N, C-alpha and C positions, 0 to 999 in steps of 0.2 A: 348442753345439748346443742348440736349444730344442725341447722336445716339444710338439707342437701337439695331438695326440690319441692315444689308444691304443685298440686293439681286439684281442681274443683271436684268435689264428690257430692252426690245427692244425700239427702237425709237418710234414705233407706240404706245406702252404702255405709254411711257413718254409724247408723244403728247396728248394722252387721259387725262392724269393727269393734264397737263398744261391747257387744255381746261376747265376742271372743276375749276381749280384755277382762270383762267381768268374770268369765269362767276361770281365767288365770289369776283372778284376785288382784288385779293391778289398777283398779280405779281409785283415783284420789277424790277429794270432796267436789272439786269443780267438774270433774269428769262424771261423777254420779249425778250431779245436777243436769249436765248436758244430756246424759243418757235418759233421765226421766223426761226431759223435754222431747227427745227423739221418740220415746215410747208413746207420748201423748199426741204428737203432731205429725208423725210420718204417715203419709197417705197411701203408700204403695209398698209392697214387699220388695225385697232386694231382687229376687228372681224375676218378678214382674217388671221391675225397673230396668233390668238388663234387657228383657225382651222388648219393652217399649223403646228403649234407647236405640236398639238396632233397627226397629221398624221406622222410627222417625228419621234416623240417619240414612236409611235407604232411599227416602224421598227428598230429603233436604239436608244439605251440609250447613252446619252452623257452629258457632264457637262452643267449646265445652261448657263455658259458664252459662250460656243461654239454655243449653240442653238440661243442665242441672236445675235451672230455675223452672223449666217446664215440669220436670219430675217432682220438684218440691211443691209447686203450687197446684199442679194438675188442673189447669184452667178449664172451665166448663162452658165458656162462651167466647165468641170471636174477640170481643173487647179485652178480655183478660189476656188472651194470647197475644194480641197486638201490643199490649203494654209491656209484655216480656221482651218483645222484639223492638221496642222503641229505641234502644241504644245501638242496635245493629245498623250497618251501613246500607242495608237493603230493606225493602218492605215485602211482606208476604202477598202472594196472589190469593184471591178468594178460594180457588180450588185447593191450594196448599193449606190454608186455614181449615177448610172443611175436612181434608184428609187427616190432619194432625188431631183435630177434635174428635174425629171418629175413632182414631187409634186410642186416644186417651179414654174415650167412653167405654172401651172394652175392659179397662182396668179399674174403673171407678165402682 
């Protein structure tokens, strides 16, 4: 198998991909374990994740990796959100933090 490219995906998107593979009967042992993990720990549906992604992206541009982490963790308070942005080259303003947390709150 040759890897052509990579892109970060949220747990909800990975779960959606695994559902399709399971229906086709193509899951090996490791994939079944990963799928069980995704079923237990995914916090948001794929459709909601897409909506939230576009909402957050409309107010603040960030790396795809950071956006995926927001979707996976679904932070509930400013400190959790700041920790996700700790590796970014910029820091969030208070109003941006508030807006993002409000958007997340609609999906929790």
